[in-house]
C-alpha positions in Angstrom: -59.5 -100.6 -119.9 -58.5 -99.3 -123.3 -56.3 -102.2 -124.1 -59.0 -104.6 -123.1 -61.5 -102.9 -125.5 -58.9 -103.1 -128.3 -58.5 -106.8 -127.7 -62.3 -107.4 -127.9 -62.5 -105.5 -131.1 -59.7 -107.6 -132.6 -61.4 -110.8 -131.6 -64.7 -109.6 -133.1 -62.9 -109.0 -136.4 -61.4 -112.5 -136.3 -57.9 -111.3 -135.6 -55.5 -112.8 -133.0 -53.6 -110.5 -130.7 -50.0 -111.4 -130.2 -49.5 -113.7 -127.2 -48.1 -112.1 -124.1 -45.0 -113.4 -122.3 -45.8 -116.1 -119.8 -46.5 -114.6 -116.3 -44.5 -115.3 -113.2 -46.2 -117.6 -110.7 -46.7 -114.7 -108.3 -48.4 -112.6 -111.0 -50.6 -115.4 -112.0 -51.5 -116.2 -108.3 -52.5 -112.5 -107.8 -54.7 -112.6 -110.9 -56.4 -115.8 -109.8 -57.1 -114.3 -106.4 -58.7 -111.2 -108.1 -60.8 -113.5 -110.2 -61.8 -115.6 -107.2 -62.9 -112.5 -105.3 -65.0 -111.0 -108.1 -66.4 -114.0 -110.0 -70.1 -113.3 -109.4 -72.9 -114.1 -111.7 -72.8 -117.9 -112.1 -70.9 -119.9 -114.8 -71.8 -117.6 -117.7 -70.5 -114.5 -115.9 -67.5 -116.3 -114.6 -66.5 -117.7 -118.0 -67.0 -114.3 -119.6 -64.9 -112.7 -116.9 -62.1 -115.2 -117.4 -62.2 -114.6 -121.1 -62.0 -110.9 -120.6 -59.0 -111.2 -118.2 -57.1 -114.2 -119.6 -57.7 -113.8 -123.4 -58.4 -110.1 -123.9 -56.5 -108.4 -121.1 -53.5 -110.6 -120.2 -53.3 -112.6 -123.4 -52.1 -115.7 -121.5 -54.1 -118.0 -123.7 -55.5 -117.6 -127.2 -59.2 -117.5 -128.1 -59.2 -120.9 -129.8 -57.4 -122.7 -127.0 -59.7 -121.1 -124.4 -62.9 -122.2 -126.2 -61.6 -125.7 -126.8 -60.7 -126.0 -123.1 -64.2 -124.7 -122.3 -65.7 -127.4 -124.5 -63.8 -130.1 -122.6 -64.9 -128.7 -119.2 -68.5 -128.6 -120.4 -68.2 -132.4 -121.1 -66.9 -133.1 -117.6 -69.0 -133.4 -114.4 -68.5 -130.5 -112.0 -68.3 -126.7 -112.2 -67.0 -125.9 -115.6 -65.8 -122.4 -114.7 -63.6 -123.7 -111.9 -62.3 -126.5 -114.1 -61.5 -123.9 -116.9 -59.5 -121.9 -114.4 -57.7 -125.0 -113.2 -56.8 -125.9 -116.8 -55.4 -122.5 -117.6 -53.5 -122.5 -114.4 -52.0 -125.9 -115.3 -51.2 -124.7 -118.8 -49.3 -121.8 -117.4 -47.4 -123.4 -114.4 -48.2 -127.1 -114.3 -49.9 -128.8 -111.4 -49.1 -126.1 -108.9 -50.6 -123.5 -111.2 -53.7 -125.6 -111.6 -54.0 -126.1 -107.8 -53.7 -122.3 -107.1 -56.1 -121.3 -109.9 -58.7 -123.9 -109.0 -58.7 -123.4 -105.2 -58.5 -119.6 -105.4 -61.6 -119.8 -107.6 -63.5 -121.7 -104.9 -62.1 -120.6 -101.5 -63.4 -117.0 -101.4 -66.9 -118.1 -102.2 -66.7 -120.9 -99.7 -65.7 -118.5 -96.9 -68.5 -116.2 -97.8 -71.1 -119.0 -97.9 -69.7 -120.4 -94.6 -70.3 -117.0 -93.0 -73.7 -116.6 -94.6 -74.7 -120.1 -93.5 -73.7 -119.4 -89.9 -75.7 -116.1 -90.1 -78.7 -118.0 -91.6 -78.6 -120.5 -88.7 -78.3 -117.7 -86.1 -81.0 -115.4 -87.6 -83.4 -118.0 -89.0 -86.9 -116.6 -89.0 -85.9 -112.9 -89.3 -86.1 -110.7 -92.4 -82.7 -109.2 -91.9 -80.9 -111.2 -94.6 -83.9 -111.2 -96.9 -84.0 -107.4 -96.9 -80.3 -107.2 -97.8 -80.6 -109.7 -100.6 -83.4 -108.0 -102.5 -81.0 -105.7 -104.3 -78.3 -108.4 -104.6 -80.7 -110.8 -106.5 -81.6 -108.0 -108.9 -78.0 -107.2 -109.6 -77.1 -110.9 -110.2 -80.0 -111.1 -112.7 -78.4 -108.2 -114.7 -74.9 -109.7 -114.4 -76.2 -113.0 -115.8 -78.0 -111.2 -118.7 -74.8 -109.4 -119.6 -72.8 -112.6 -119.5 -75.3 -114.5 -121.7 -75.0 -111.7 -124.3 -71.2 -111.8 -124.2 -70.9 -115.5 -124.6 -73.6 -115.7 -127.2 -71.9 -113.0 -129.4 -68.7 -115.0 -129.3 -70.1 -118.4 -130.0 -73.2 -118.0 -132.3 -71.4 -116.9 -135.4 -73.8 -118.3 -138.0 -77.3 -119.5 -138.5 -76.5 -123.1 -137.8 -75.0 -122.3 -134.4 -78.0 -120.1 -133.6 -80.4 -122.8 -134.5 -78.6 -125.3 -132.3 -78.7 -122.9 -129.4 -82.4 -122.2 -129.9 -83.3 -125.9 -130.1 -81.3 -126.6 -127.0 -83.1 -123.8 -125.1 -86.6 -125.2 -126.2 -85.6 -128.7 -125.3 -84.6 -128.0 -121.8 -87.0 -125.1 -121.1 -90.2 -126.6 -122.4 -89.5 -130.3 -122.5 -87.1 -130.7 -119.5 -84.7 -132.7 -121.7 -81.7 -134.0 -119.6 -78.5 -132.0 -120.1 -76.4 -135.1 -121.0 -79.0 -135.9 -123.8 -78.7 -132.4 -125.2 -74.9 -132.7 -125.2 -75.1 -136.1 -126.9 -77.5 -134.8 -129.6 -75.4 -131.7 -130.3 -72.2 -133.8 -130.5 -73.9 -136.2 -132.9 -75.2 -133.3 -135.0 -71.7 -131.8 -135.1 -70.1 -135.1 -136.1 -72.5 -135.5 -139.0 -72.6 -131.8 -139.9 -68.9 -131.5 -139.8 -68.6 -134.0 -142.6 -71.5 -132.7 -144.7 -71.1 -129.0 -144.2 -67.8 -128.4 -142.5 -67.8 -124.6 -142.9 -71.1 -124.3 -140.9 -69.5 -126.3 -138.0 -66.0 -124.8 -138.1 -66.7 -122.1 -135.5 -64.2 -123.7 -133.1 -62.2 -125.5 -135.7 -58.5 -126.1 -135.5 -57.8 -123.3 -138.1 -60.1 -120.7 -136.5 -58.0 -117.8 -135.2 -54.9 -119.7 -136.2 -53.8 -123.2 -135.5 -51.5 -124.0 -132.6 -47.9 -124.8 -133.0 -47.6 -126.1 -129.5 -45.6 -129.3 -129.1 -47.7 -132.2 -127.9 -46.2 -134.9 -125.7 -46.1 -138.4 -127.1 -49.2 -140.6 -126.6 -47.3 -142.9 -124.1 -46.3 -139.9 -122.0 -49.9 -138.6 -121.9 -51.2 -142.0 -120.9 -48.6 -142.3 -118.1 -49.5 -138.7 -116.9 -53.2 -139.5 -116.9 -52.8 -142.8 -115.0 -50.5 -141.1 -112.4 -52.9 -138.3 -111.8 -55.9 -140.6 -111.5 -54.1 -142.7 -108.8 -52.9 -139.7 -106.8 -56.2 -137.8 -106.8 -58.3 -140.8 -106.1 -56.2 -141.3 -102.9 -56.3 -137.6 -102.0 -60.1 -137.4 -102.6 -61.1 -140.2 -100.3 -58.3 -140.1 -97.7 -60.1 -137.5 -95.4 -63.2 -139.5 -95.5 -61.3 -142.6 -94.4 -59.9 -140.7 -91.5 -63.4 -139.5 -90.5 -64.7 -143.1 -90.7 -61.9 -144.3 -88.4 -62.4 -141.6 -85.9 -66.2 -141.3 -85.8 -67.4 -144.6 -87.3 -68.6 -145.4 -90.8 -72.2 -144.5 -90.0 -71.5 -141.0 -88.7 -73.2 -138.1 -90.4 -69.9 -136.6 -91.8 -69.1 -139.9 -93.5 -72.6 -140.2 -95.0 -72.4 -136.5 -96.1 -69.0 -137.1 -97.7 -70.1 -140.2 -99.6 -73.3 -138.5 -100.8 -71.5 -135.5 -102.2 -68.8 -137.6 -103.7 -71.6 -139.3 -105.7 -73.0 -135.9 -106.6 -69.6 -134.7 -107.8 -69.5 -137.3 -110.6 -73.1 -136.7 -111.9 -73.2 -132.9 -111.9 -73.4 -132.5 -115.7 -75.0 -129.3 -116.7 -74.0 -127.2 -113.8 -75.5 -126.5 -110.4 -79.2 -126.2 -111.5 -79.0 -129.7 -113.1 -78.3 -131.3 -109.8 -80.0 -129.1 -107.3 -83.4 -130.9 -107.7 -81.8 -134.2 -106.7 -79.9 -132.7 -103.8 -83.0 -130.8 -102.5 -85.1 -134.0 -102.6 -82.5 -136.1 -100.9 -81.6 -133.5 -98.3 -85.2 -132.9 -97.3 -87.0 -136.2 -97.9 -84.3 -138.9 -97.5 -81.8 -137.5 -95.0 -83.9 -134.8 -93.3 -80.9 -132.4 -93.3 -83.1 -129.5 -94.4 -86.7 -128.5 -94.1 -88.8 -127.6 -97.3 -87.9 -124.3 -98.7 -84.4 -124.1 -97.2 -82.7 -125.2 -100.5 -84.1 -122.1 -102.2 -82.8 -120.0 -99.3 -79.4 -121.5 -99.8 -79.6 -120.9 -103.6 -80.4 -117.2 -102.9 -77.3 -117.0 -100.7 -75.1 -118.8 -103.2 -76.3 -116.5 -106.0 -74.8 -113.5 -104.2 -71.4 -115.1 -103.5 -68.3 -115.3 -105.7 -67.4 -118.8 -107.0 -69.3 -121.6 -108.6 -73.0 -121.8 -107.9 -72.6 -125.4 -106.8 -71.0 -123.8 -103.6 -74.7 -123.9 -102.4 -74.0 -127.5 -101.5 -71.8 -126.2 -98.7 -74.9 -124.6 -97.2 -76.5 -128.0 -97.2 -73.5 -129.5 -95.5 -73.4 -126.7 -92.9 -77.0 -127.1 -91.9 -76.7 -130.9 -91.8 -73.6 -130.8 -89.6 -75.1 -128.1 -87.3 -78.2 -130.1 -86.7 -77.3 -133.8 -86.9 -73.6 -134.3 -86.1 -73.8 -134.3 -82.3 -71.2 -131.5 -82.2 -71.7 -127.9 -81.2 -73.9 -126.4 -84.0 -71.4 -123.9 -85.3 -68.5 -126.4 -85.1 -70.5 -129.2 -86.6 -71.7 -126.9 -89.4 -68.2 -125.8 -90.2 -66.9 -129.4 -90.4 -69.9 -130.4 -92.5 -69.2 -127.6 -94.9 -65.5 -128.5 -95.1 -66.4 -132.1 -95.9 -68.8 -131.0 -98.5 -66.4 -128.6 -100.2 -63.6 -131.2 -100.4 -65.7 -134.0 -101.7 -67.4 -131.8 -104.2 -64.4 -129.9 -105.6 -61.4 -132.2 -105.2 -62.5 -134.5 -108.1 -62.4 -131.4 -110.4 -58.6 -131.5 -110.1 -58.7 -135.2 -110.8 -60.7 -134.7 -114.0 -58.6 -131.7 -115.3 -55.2 -133.0 -114.5 -56.0 -136.4 -116.1 -57.6 -134.8 -119.2 -55.5 -131.7 -119.7 -52.6 -133.3 -121.6 -55.1 -134.4 -124.3 -56.7 -131.0 -125.0 -54.3 -129.8 -127.7 -54.3 -133.1 -129.6 -58.1 -133.2 -129.5 -58.5 -129.7 -130.9 -56.6 -130.7 -134.1 -59.2 -133.3 -134.9 -61.5 -131.5 -137.4 -64.5 -133.8 -137.0 -64.2 -133.6 -133.2 -63.8 -129.8 -133.5 -67.2 -129.7 -135.3 -68.8 -131.7 -132.6 -67.4 -129.5 -129.9 -68.6 -126.4 -131.8 -72.1 -127.8 -131.8 -71.9 -128.6 -128.1 -70.8 -125.1 -127.3 -73.7 -123.6 -129.2 -76.1 -126.0 -127.3 -74.6 -124.9 -124.0 -75.5 -121.3 -124.9 -79.2 -122.4 -125.0 -78.8 -124.2 -121.7 -77.3 -121.1 -120.1 -80.2 -119.0 -121.4 -82.6 -121.5 -119.8 -80.8 -120.9 -116.5 -81.1 -117.2 -116.9 -84.8 -117.5 -117.6 -85.2 -119.8 -114.5 -83.5 -117.3 -112.3 -85.3 -114.3 -113.8 -88.7 -115.9 -113.2 -87.9 -116.8 -109.6 -86.3 -113.4 -108.8 -89.1 -111.3 -110.3 -92.1 -113.3 -109.1 -92.8 -114.7 -105.7 -94.8 -117.6 -107.1 -94.2 -119.6 -110.3 -96.6 -122.4 -111.3 -96.1 -125.1 -114.0 -98.5 -125.4 -116.9 -98.6 -128.7 -118.9 -99.3 -128.5 -122.6 -99.1 -132.0 -124.0 -95.5 -133.1 -123.7 -94.3 -129.6 -122.8 -94.2 -128.0 -119.3 -94.0 -124.3 -119.1 -93.4 -122.0 -116.1 -96.2 -119.5 -115.6 -95.5 -116.8 -113.1 -98.3 -115.6 -110.8 -98.6 -112.0 -111.9 -99.9 -110.7 -108.6 -96.6 -111.9 -107.0 -94.5 -109.6 -109.3 -91.8 -107.6 -107.5 -91.6 -104.1 -108.9 -88.7 -103.4 -106.5 -86.6 -106.2 -107.9 -87.5 -105.3 -111.5 -86.5 -101.7 -111.0 -83.2 -102.6 -109.4 -82.5 -105.2 -112.1 -83.2 -102.5 -114.8 -80.9 -100.1 -113.0 -78.2 -102.8 -112.7 -78.5 -103.6 -116.4 -78.1 -100.0 -117.4 -75.1 -99.7 -115.1 -73.4 -102.8 -116.6 -74.4 -102.5 -120.2 -74.6 -98.8 -120.8 -72.1 -97.3 -118.4 -69.8 -100.4 -118.0 -69.7 -100.1 -114.2 -68.0 -103.0 -112.5 -69.7 -105.9 -110.9 -68.7 -105.1 -107.3 -69.9 -101.5 -107.4 -73.1 -102.7 -109.1 -73.7 -105.4 -106.5 -73.0 -103.0 -103.6 -75.2 -100.2 -105.0 -78.1 -102.6 -105.6 -77.8 -104.1 -102.1 -77.9 -100.6 -100.5 -80.7 -99.5 -102.8 -82.7 -102.6 -101.9 -82.3 -102.0 -98.2 -83.3 -98.3 -98.7 -86.4 -99.2 -100.7 -87.6 -101.8 -98.2 -87.1 -99.3 -95.4 -89.1 -96.6 -97.3 -92.0 -98.8 -98.4 
């Protein structure tokens, strides 16, 4: 870990560590597998972990390229952390590298949520899983706090960026501003500010931490690559759904499920929380796949698994397939989850492979770099909002909403405060921030402590 600490210090001082030699495909695959198995804590934690491994530890990508790629992923629908992994994998080893990085980022979490969904169906109505997850929720809360602090320190480098992050947080936390509107406003501010006060908006500029000398393919080559990838991945994305429609009929649950989550895949701007409200309403009220309250149960399960938080959609797909497919519940649930994971995550490869050839040319546009800097600062505020949302619902059993004119503020019911969760979250925070204990030992320790405390009291 000493070398990692040195890299962080160099980054904090604005220095660039010398790039490492490109890894072999096998070494890269092993690293992506390690990240996929340990990427807990939601997008903030996952991005921070990838930064630590890829930029500080391995030095496979420089700081500026990493942040510019992150900006692009923030603008695309879908899980930005998985897309970032896919982009870096593509940059290192082309399409095969992107496929390995992207799927290894998702598959471990999918297998875990598949097993947890089956256990949820089998043990519905018992307190077994709830007892286990008391400590896990507390640990995830601490992991998210640590990640927000890490990302904030790297992005909020001046008062302007801090003000943008604060305004973004207030807009989404108190006024429920849509995430795309926040991104648009931040981009507009960056475009104007980049012309009027370029130094205040040059946090992610082309000259920050050194400009790139990487050769950029011609425009015609990039257009051809993008068109080819769009055609290939559109076919791959919908081919399994076509097979299901031929075998089971166009009105079968699996086809309906696939079409619904294909639509969700292209509107998931702002991460999982931004789309969960729509999914919960449709799954409960329109399609009757879930009963009220089960979406929150699924979210609790997803918070404790590696991988993108949007993996919670596989929980929805599992319960829908188990209950409404006409198959054996466990088989139907597994097929429903597989349909959901493919229709949700396959388009991420379409977006990244189509857009990746343009990243390096876009980062050299100074005005665009200013807009992307502002967007990144705004996203910090959005992530902080997600952290607040999770903290309120982890620490309090009941959270009501209070309207104050145009603002709507969450107000926790104080009597529902969970001292056990708070104590475990504090312990996890000390373990992570003070003693720098890893995520897996912290999660395991909190889970065991939660079970012990519940058994004792």
